Steps between C-alpha positions, in 0.01 A plus 500: 500500500258728315264719693251555217147371540308279261129412508552206739691723745222759489240229562700376799521852643127552447405173670740550792380857549146365534597206721861452611406183685450299181707184485734458206262232374196729516691787343638285221148377416369856485770627266548187289854399600622192682599550868880486456531775237243702693709472819815601309324805363379602848854464636636713212230765553604515866873515421472784248268696728158487335373317806618692807342271758173350616252638746138487606262787420362599837160664544580807711131557575468153656791594727314814604683750277218587260553877500753609236631849439731626229724779621712727283801630694710804423831535680649831606817428301584244235853421610648154539515487878139621531378232257699228678370611840138511383522157333659349811212630714241376248642146525439513877127582467288185466202713394684597178470201269614666175736790442607641164752775424321718246554764237270800489380731773532246782807300599337177625174313467404278793224246547402472863286211630331554837192377686291817472499878474589536869815288459589698188465829685720369783765380250484822299525744791708285733755360257495602135490877543789471746738319264810705429477703183125473440383837366148414385260211455193442288273206581257322270261228613416242233136402449564155349771315313415465134797290388787323670765294325806359673706574187451594136585202281428628149 
């Protein structure tokens, strides 16, 4: 089973990225295939890993978490056990919604979603600065999101 993409596969990915709740019938009409081949293609895209799953995009602000902060983290040492320990602790913090291991002058980039500046301060001073291995932090508060794509398709 080939895992290369043709135009129809790319159209399927585009449509599902915009609305994963489309029926096979609706999707097939949008991309110009009949429902059965369309369903087979979706199944293949899932099997070979282009489609990793399905989820709803949740509006964090509507849930009360409208205040986002990006935090660059530098660890005191870049050794395996320190990285593992830090990442384990990050997974336990619901305020941290994204975490990336980075190259450059900082080791990690976090996106934190909280209710307001007061909750951020409490999280920062009460939890994040106390994580094992944290040597320094640099916070940036975004003004507004300019672009957001679930995935790059082309």
